[in-house]
KELUMPA-87530 format. One record per residue (C-alpha): x, y, z; residue number from 0. Coordinates in nm, 2 decimals, always signed. Layout:
REM residues N
- X	Y	Z	NUM
...
This chain:
REM residues 448
- +2.34	-1.49	-2.01	0
- +2.19	-1.32	-1.71	1
- +1.82	-1.35	-1.63	2
- +1.66	-1.08	-1.41	3
- +1.40	-1.33	-1.29	4
- +1.66	-1.58	-1.18	5
- +1.89	-1.31	-1.04	6
- +1.61	-1.15	-0.83	7
- +1.50	-1.50	-0.70	8
- +1.86	-1.56	-0.60	9
- +1.89	-1.23	-0.42	10
- +1.55	-1.29	-0.24	11
- +1.69	-1.62	-0.10	12
- +2.04	-1.51	-0.03	13
- +1.98	-1.19	+0.17	14
- +2.03	-1.24	+0.54	15
- +1.93	-1.03	+0.84	16
- +2.30	-0.95	+0.90	17
- +2.33	-0.80	+0.54	18
- +2.07	-0.54	+0.61	19
- +2.17	-0.19	+0.75	20
- +2.02	-0.10	+1.08	21
- +1.83	+0.19	+0.93	22
- +1.66	-0.04	+0.68	23
- +1.57	-0.29	+0.95	24
- +1.41	+0.00	+1.14	25
- +1.22	+0.11	+0.82	26
- +1.09	-0.25	+0.79	27
- +0.98	-0.26	+1.15	28
- +0.79	+0.07	+1.12	29
- +0.62	-0.06	+0.80	30
- +0.51	-0.37	+0.99	31
- +0.38	-0.16	+1.29	32
- +0.19	+0.06	+1.05	33
- +0.04	-0.23	+0.87	34
- -0.08	-0.41	+1.18	35
- -0.25	-0.10	+1.30	36
- -0.41	-0.03	+0.96	37
- -0.53	-0.39	+0.94	38
- -0.68	-0.37	+1.29	39
- -0.88	-0.07	+1.19	40
- -0.97	-0.22	+0.86	41
- -1.13	-0.52	+1.04	42
- -1.41	-0.29	+1.17	43
- -1.54	-0.19	+0.83	44
- -1.85	-0.34	+0.67	45
- -1.69	-0.44	+0.34	46
- -1.40	-0.60	+0.54	47
- -1.65	-0.81	+0.74	48
- -1.78	-0.96	+0.41	49
- -1.43	-1.08	+0.33	50
- -1.36	-1.20	+0.69	51
- -1.68	-1.40	+0.68	52
- -1.57	-1.55	+0.35	53
- -1.23	-1.65	+0.49	54
- -1.40	-1.80	+0.79	55
- -1.65	-2.00	+0.58	56
- -1.39	-2.16	+0.36	57
- -1.07	-2.14	+0.57	58
- -1.17	-2.23	+0.92	59
- -0.96	-2.46	+1.13	60
- -0.62	-2.30	+1.03	61
- -0.34	-2.15	+1.24	62
- -0.32	-1.79	+1.11	63
- -0.49	-1.49	+1.26	64
- -0.72	-1.25	+1.09	65
- -0.58	-0.93	+1.23	66
- -0.82	-0.74	+1.46	67
- -1.02	-1.05	+1.54	68
- -0.98	-1.37	+1.74	69
- -1.04	-1.58	+1.43	70
- -0.79	-1.84	+1.31	71
- -0.81	-1.96	+0.95	72
- -0.59	-2.13	+0.70	73
- -0.29	-1.94	+0.58	74
- -0.40	-1.84	+0.23	75
- -0.74	-1.72	+0.36	76
- -0.57	-1.52	+0.64	77
- -0.35	-1.36	+0.38	78
- -0.65	-1.28	+0.16	79
- -0.84	-1.13	+0.45	80
- -0.55	-0.93	+0.60	81
- -0.44	-0.80	+0.26	82
- -0.80	-0.67	+0.21	83
- -0.81	-0.52	+0.56	84
- -0.47	-0.35	+0.51	85
- -0.61	-0.17	+0.20	86
- -0.96	-0.13	+0.34	87
- -0.94	+0.24	+0.40	88
- -0.65	+0.39	+0.20	89
- -0.42	+0.40	+0.49	90
- -0.15	+0.15	+0.39	91
- +0.21	+0.24	+0.32	92
- +0.37	+0.25	-0.02	93
- +0.68	+0.38	-0.20	94
- +0.79	+0.74	-0.27	95
- +0.81	+0.82	-0.56	96
- +0.51	+0.60	-0.65	97
- +0.59	+0.28	-0.83	98
- +0.27	+0.09	-0.79	99
- +0.40	-0.10	-0.48	100
- +0.22	-0.13	-0.15	101
- +0.45	-0.31	+0.09	102
- +0.21	-0.29	+0.39	103
- -0.09	-0.44	+0.22	104
- +0.08	-0.71	+0.00	105
- +0.39	-0.82	+0.19	106
- +0.29	-0.80	+0.55	107
- -0.04	-0.99	+0.53	108
- +0.12	-1.30	+0.39	109
- +0.43	-1.25	+0.60	110
- +0.24	-1.27	+0.93	111
- +0.01	-1.55	+0.81	112
- +0.30	-1.78	+0.71	113
- +0.51	-1.68	+1.01	114
- +0.23	-1.79	+1.24	115
- +0.19	-2.11	+1.04	116
- +0.56	-2.21	+1.06	117
- +0.65	-2.04	+1.39	118
- +0.91	-1.82	+1.23	119
- +1.13	-1.59	+1.45	120
- +1.13	-1.21	+1.43	121
- +1.47	-1.18	+1.26	122
- +1.36	-1.40	+0.98	123
- +1.04	-1.20	+0.95	124
- +1.23	-0.87	+0.92	125
- +1.47	-1.01	+0.66	126
- +1.19	-1.16	+0.46	127
- +1.01	-0.82	+0.45	128
- +1.32	-0.64	+0.33	129
- +1.39	-0.91	+0.06	130
- +1.03	-0.88	-0.06	131
- +1.03	-0.50	-0.05	132
- +1.36	-0.47	-0.25	133
- +1.25	-0.70	-0.53	134
- +0.89	-0.59	-0.55	135
- +1.00	-0.22	-0.56	136
- +1.23	-0.29	-0.85	137
- +0.96	-0.46	-1.05	138
- +0.74	-0.16	-0.99	139
- +1.02	+0.08	-1.09	140
- +1.08	-0.11	-1.41	141
- +0.71	-0.10	-1.49	142
- +0.74	+0.28	-1.49	143
- +0.38	+0.33	-1.39	144
- +0.25	+0.22	-1.73	145
- +0.03	-0.07	-1.60	146
- -0.23	+0.17	-1.45	147
- -0.24	+0.37	-1.78	148
- -0.36	+0.04	-1.93	149
- -0.63	+0.00	-1.66	150
- -0.45	-0.24	-1.42	151
- -0.43	-0.16	-1.05	152
- -0.05	-0.20	-1.00	153
- -0.04	-0.33	-0.63	154
- -0.25	-0.63	-0.75	155
- +0.03	-0.71	-0.99	156
- +0.35	-0.63	-0.82	157
- +0.22	-0.73	-0.48	158
- +0.18	-1.09	-0.59	159
- +0.56	-1.11	-0.63	160
- +0.63	-0.94	-0.30	161
- +0.39	-1.18	-0.12	162
- +0.55	-1.48	-0.29	163
- +0.90	-1.38	-0.17	164
- +0.78	-1.32	+0.19	165
- +0.60	-1.65	+0.20	166
- +0.87	-1.84	+0.01	167
- +1.15	-1.72	+0.25	168
- +0.96	-1.84	+0.55	169
- +0.87	-2.17	+0.39	170
- +1.24	-2.23	+0.32	171
- +1.24	-2.22	-0.06	172
- +1.57	-2.25	-0.25	173
- +1.66	-2.02	-0.54	174
- +1.52	-2.25	-0.80	175
- +1.19	-2.29	-0.61	176
- +1.17	-1.91	-0.56	177
- +1.21	-1.86	-0.93	178
- +0.93	-2.11	-0.99	179
- +0.72	-1.91	-0.74	180
- +0.79	-1.60	-0.95	181
- +0.67	-1.79	-1.26	182
- +0.35	-1.90	-1.08	183
- +0.29	-1.55	-0.93	184
- +0.30	-1.39	-1.28	185
- -0.02	-1.58	-1.37	186
- -0.19	-1.48	-1.05	187
- -0.16	-1.11	-1.10	188
- -0.50	-0.92	-1.12	189
- -0.68	-0.60	-1.05	190
- -0.87	-0.36	-1.28	191
- -0.93	+0.01	-1.23	192
- -1.28	+0.00	-1.39	193
- -1.43	+0.14	-1.07	194
- -1.25	+0.47	-1.12	195
- -1.43	+0.55	-1.44	196
- -1.76	+0.39	-1.34	197
- -1.78	+0.60	-1.03	198
- -1.91	+0.30	-0.84	199
- -1.80	-0.05	-0.73	200
- -1.50	+0.09	-0.56	201
- -1.52	-0.18	-0.29	202
- -1.34	-0.41	-0.53	203
- -1.02	-0.20	-0.49	204
- -0.99	-0.33	-0.14	205
- -0.97	-0.69	-0.26	206
- -0.69	-0.64	-0.51	207
- -0.42	-0.64	-0.24	208
- -0.59	-0.92	-0.06	209
- -0.57	-1.13	-0.38	210
- -0.21	-1.04	-0.43	211
- -0.13	-1.15	-0.07	212
- -0.32	-1.47	-0.12	213
- -0.17	-1.54	-0.46	214
- +0.18	-1.51	-0.32	215
- +0.11	-1.77	-0.06	216
- -0.03	-2.00	-0.32	217
- +0.27	-1.95	-0.55	218
- +0.52	-2.01	-0.28	219
- +0.35	-2.32	-0.14	220
- +0.30	-2.48	-0.48	221
- +0.66	-2.41	-0.57	222
- +0.78	-2.57	-0.25	223
- +0.59	-2.89	-0.36	224
- +0.75	-2.89	-0.70	225
- +0.50	-2.70	-0.91	226
- +0.67	-2.50	-1.18	227
- +0.62	-2.18	-1.37	228
- +0.82	-2.00	-1.65	229
- +1.17	-1.92	-1.53	230
- +1.18	-1.59	-1.72	231
- +0.84	-1.46	-1.61	232
- +0.95	-1.10	-1.59	233
- +1.15	-1.05	-1.91	234
- +1.02	-1.33	-2.13	235
- +0.79	-1.32	-2.43	236
- +0.43	-1.29	-2.31	237
- +0.58	-1.25	-1.96	238
- +0.48	-0.99	-1.69	239
- +0.62	-0.68	-1.85	240
- +0.50	-0.76	-2.20	241
- +0.15	-0.84	-2.08	242
- +0.10	-0.57	-1.82	243
- +0.32	-0.27	-1.91	244
- +0.46	-0.06	-2.20	245
- +0.82	+0.02	-2.27	246
- +0.95	-0.13	-1.94	247
- +1.28	-0.02	-1.80	248
- +1.43	-0.37	-1.75	249
- +1.77	-0.23	-1.66	250
- +1.61	-0.11	-1.33	251
- +1.54	-0.46	-1.21	252
- +1.90	-0.52	-1.09	253
- +2.02	-0.17	-1.05	254
- +2.17	-0.11	-0.70	255
- +2.04	-0.45	-0.57	256
- +2.18	-0.50	-0.22	257
- +2.34	-0.15	-0.22	258
- +2.06	+0.10	-0.28	259
- +1.78	+0.01	-0.04	260
- +1.43	+0.07	-0.17	261
- +1.28	-0.01	+0.17	262
- +1.41	+0.33	+0.28	263
- +1.16	+0.48	+0.04	264
- +0.85	+0.35	+0.21	265
- +0.62	+0.63	+0.30	266
- +0.34	+0.63	+0.56	267
- +0.00	+0.79	+0.51	268
- -0.14	+1.04	+0.75	269
- -0.47	+1.08	+0.57	270
- -0.71	+0.80	+0.46	271
- -0.71	+0.90	+0.10	272
- -0.52	+0.81	-0.22	273
- -0.15	+0.89	-0.21	274
- -0.19	+1.14	-0.50	275
- -0.41	+1.35	-0.27	276
- -0.18	+1.37	+0.03	277
- +0.04	+1.66	-0.08	278
- -0.26	+1.87	-0.20	279
- -0.46	+1.79	+0.12	280
- -0.16	+1.89	+0.33	281
- -0.13	+2.22	+0.13	282
- -0.50	+2.30	+0.19	283
- -0.48	+2.21	+0.56	284
- -0.18	+2.45	+0.60	285
- -0.36	+2.73	+0.41	286
- -0.67	+2.69	+0.63	287
- -0.45	+2.70	+0.94	288
- -0.25	+3.00	+0.83	289
- -0.54	+3.21	+0.70	290
- -0.84	+3.10	+0.91	291
- -1.09	+3.03	+0.64	292
- -1.34	+2.74	+0.64	293
- -1.51	+2.53	+0.38	294
- -1.81	+2.76	+0.34	295
- -1.57	+3.05	+0.26	296
- -1.43	+2.88	-0.05	297
- -1.54	+2.97	-0.40	298
- -1.29	+2.77	-0.59	299
- -0.97	+2.56	-0.55	300
- -0.72	+2.55	-0.83	301
- -0.46	+2.28	-0.80	302
- -0.17	+2.19	-1.03	303
- -0.08	+1.83	-0.99	304
- +0.05	+1.53	-1.18	305
- -0.05	+1.35	-1.51	306
- -0.17	+1.06	-1.30	307
- -0.41	+1.28	-1.12	308
- -0.55	+1.42	-1.45	309
- -0.59	+1.08	-1.60	310
- -0.72	+0.88	-1.30	311
- -0.81	+1.10	-1.00	312
- -0.98	+1.41	-1.13	313
- -1.32	+1.27	-1.04	314
- -1.60	+1.51	-0.96	315
- -1.88	+1.26	-0.91	316
- -1.87	+0.98	-0.65	317
- -2.13	+0.73	-0.54	318
- -1.93	+0.55	-0.28	319
- -1.66	+0.61	-0.02	320
- -1.38	+0.44	-0.22	321
- -1.43	+0.68	-0.51	322
- -1.43	+0.97	-0.27	323
- -1.09	+0.86	-0.14	324
- -0.96	+0.80	-0.50	325
- -1.08	+1.14	-0.62	326
- -0.86	+1.45	-0.56	327
- -1.15	+1.70	-0.59	328
- -1.35	+1.50	-0.33	329
- -1.05	+1.46	-0.10	330
- -0.99	+1.84	-0.10	331
- -1.36	+1.92	-0.06	332
- -1.37	+1.68	+0.24	333
- -1.06	+1.83	+0.39	334
- -1.22	+2.18	+0.35	335
- -1.51	+2.08	+0.57	336
- -1.37	+1.80	+0.79	337
- -1.05	+1.69	+0.96	338
- -0.88	+1.48	+0.69	339
- -0.66	+1.30	+0.95	340
- -0.97	+1.15	+1.12	341
- -1.08	+0.83	+0.93	342
- -1.44	+0.92	+1.03	343
- -1.43	+1.22	+0.80	344
- -1.42	+0.98	+0.51	345
- -1.61	+0.70	+0.66	346
- -1.92	+0.91	+0.72	347
- -2.02	+0.93	+0.35	348
- -1.88	+1.26	+0.24	349
- -2.03	+1.21	-0.11	350
- -2.37	+1.24	+0.05	351
- -2.29	+1.58	+0.21	352
- -2.43	+1.84	-0.02	353
- -2.17	+2.10	+0.06	354
- -1.88	+1.87	+0.00	355
- -2.03	+1.74	-0.32	356
- -2.08	+2.10	-0.44	357
- -1.72	+2.21	-0.36	358
- -1.58	+1.90	-0.54	359
- -1.73	+2.05	-0.86	360
- -1.53	+2.37	-0.80	361
- -1.19	+2.21	-0.79	362
- -1.00	+2.28	-1.10	363
- -0.71	+2.04	-1.17	364
- -0.43	+2.12	-1.42	365
- -0.09	+1.98	-1.49	366
- +0.20	+2.09	-1.27	367
- +0.51	+2.07	-1.50	368
- +0.73	+2.03	-1.19	369
- +0.56	+1.69	-1.13	370
- +0.72	+1.56	-1.45	371
- +1.07	+1.59	-1.31	372
- +1.22	+1.27	-1.16	373
- +1.13	+1.23	-0.79	374
- +0.87	+1.52	-0.80	375
- +0.56	+1.33	-0.89	376
- +0.37	+1.46	-0.59	377
- +0.47	+1.83	-0.63	378
- +0.16	+2.06	-0.59	379
- +0.07	+2.42	-0.66	380
- -0.25	+2.55	-0.51	381
- -0.46	+2.86	-0.52	382
- -0.77	+2.89	-0.30	383
- -1.01	+3.16	-0.40	384
- -1.26	+3.27	-0.13	385
- -1.61	+3.41	-0.19	386
- -1.48	+3.75	-0.07	387
- -1.23	+3.74	-0.36	388
- -0.93	+3.68	-0.13	389
- -0.67	+3.44	-0.28	390
- -0.42	+3.23	-0.10	391
- -0.14	+3.03	-0.26	392
- +0.06	+2.73	-0.15	393
- +0.32	+2.49	-0.28	394
- +0.45	+2.16	-0.15	395
- +0.64	+1.86	-0.28	396
- +0.56	+1.61	+0.00	397
- +0.37	+1.54	+0.31	398
- +0.44	+1.41	+0.67	399
- +0.52	+1.04	+0.65	400
- +0.71	+1.06	+0.32	401
- +1.08	+0.97	+0.34	402
- +1.16	+1.34	+0.26	403
- +0.96	+1.44	+0.57	404
- +0.95	+1.12	+0.78	405
- +0.74	+1.04	+1.08	406
- +0.92	+0.99	+1.41	407
- +0.90	+0.66	+1.60	408
- +0.66	+0.83	+1.84	409
- +0.43	+0.93	+1.54	410
- +0.43	+0.58	+1.41	411
- +0.34	+0.45	+1.76	412
- +0.07	+0.72	+1.79	413
- -0.09	+0.62	+1.46	414
- -0.08	+0.25	+1.56	415
- -0.24	+0.31	+1.90	416
- -0.51	+0.54	+1.75	417
- -0.61	+0.27	+1.49	418
- -0.56	-0.05	+1.70	419
- -0.65	+0.09	+2.04	420
- -1.02	+0.05	+2.01	421
- -1.00	-0.33	+1.94	422
- -0.69	-0.47	+2.09	423
- -0.71	-0.54	+2.47	424
- -0.34	-0.46	+2.50	425
- -0.24	-0.24	+2.21	426
- +0.06	-0.11	+2.39	427
- +0.19	-0.46	+2.45	428
- +0.14	-0.56	+2.09	429
- +0.32	-0.24	+1.98	430
- +0.61	-0.32	+2.22	431
- +0.63	-0.67	+2.09	432
- +0.66	-0.56	+1.73	433
- +0.91	-0.29	+1.83	434
- +1.12	-0.57	+1.98	435
- +1.06	-0.81	+1.69	436
- +1.41	-0.95	+1.70	437
- +1.34	-1.08	+2.05	438
- +1.05	-1.30	+1.93	439
- +1.15	-1.66	+1.88	440
- +0.81	-1.78	+1.76	441
- +0.57	-1.55	+1.58	442
- +0.28	-1.76	+1.70	443
- +0.32	-1.59	+2.04	444
- +0.27	-1.24	+1.88	445
- -0.10	-1.27	+1.82	446
- -0.18	-1.54	+2.07	447
């Protein structure tokens, strides 16, 4: 009798670099480039410094780099810190359509940390990323976005498995050990969305991906030493899907495995706000450009979006930056008055700007029936009503950086240099090294 948990563990170990199509390797490379840039920027933020200091306090003397710094700490603490940095400002990559998986902030942090520890080569790093991405994405698809309806933050759940695969590959786990790592990872999943309803405490959201990254390293390292976990952690009684989801689609776990590449669905953010806000923000930006109005001209914004926005992101009160970034009304109000592509537009406390806070109250969110169709979860209809009674209408299904409207290599590089350039002494060299990852024989030289 087949077991999805065991079959996925076997796939995660068996996949080789030579099995992966060139386009998928390139998608993995771009995701890694994007993640290193985002982590570097994340290292500058005050809440990130708290986690960095924690990692240094308890993990000093290790071999793995906290990205954006000169600090070396033990591998689990590097994964914790870097996973937090990658999600520190809502700029990490994820899947389109959304499935609660964030490859950049759960796979890449542990991948780089373990690669530095063991001196892995670039080909192995790319193959490990793809193996982790393929399995983690299918776990997210099977969950069918129900974990967040129950109050869990999905990347804190799915990301632990992705991190375990990335770490386990580089630590040389066999299929039995990888399945044990899955069993361990299932008990390390965590992350609650209480901050979204409280309107405060949003800083905790940053830590969810850090904990997933750290948990994956722990699961893989313990499994390598012979520690065990349930071998049917995904499908078993009281397992992952029964505990964290409702009516899971278990048939999706193995569908197209090794043939349909989920890594091709990774999308890159161009705005530092929750992914559900990207299509609406792009729509508003385009309407402003086309018709020449400004924030002070707007009387009301009507936006038809998804069920997820209505249940989780229709927040008109915010007491911290994270809640602003999580709230569609606040993201639109911020974009009305500031440049949403500039991280400083969100970093400089938009919730304390009286005009932005007032406009957020004037954003009316309704359900867009089109968003219920498969693959159309980000479809948006918008009407902007000005104070002079003029009305402008816009519709969009995606944004720049989505697989349906992908960034070019030059755009990936430009985002990296913008985010990493202020800290790295040689950002262009680092970028070039990651672009030529196959040529790196020892990852310890990448961040030396």
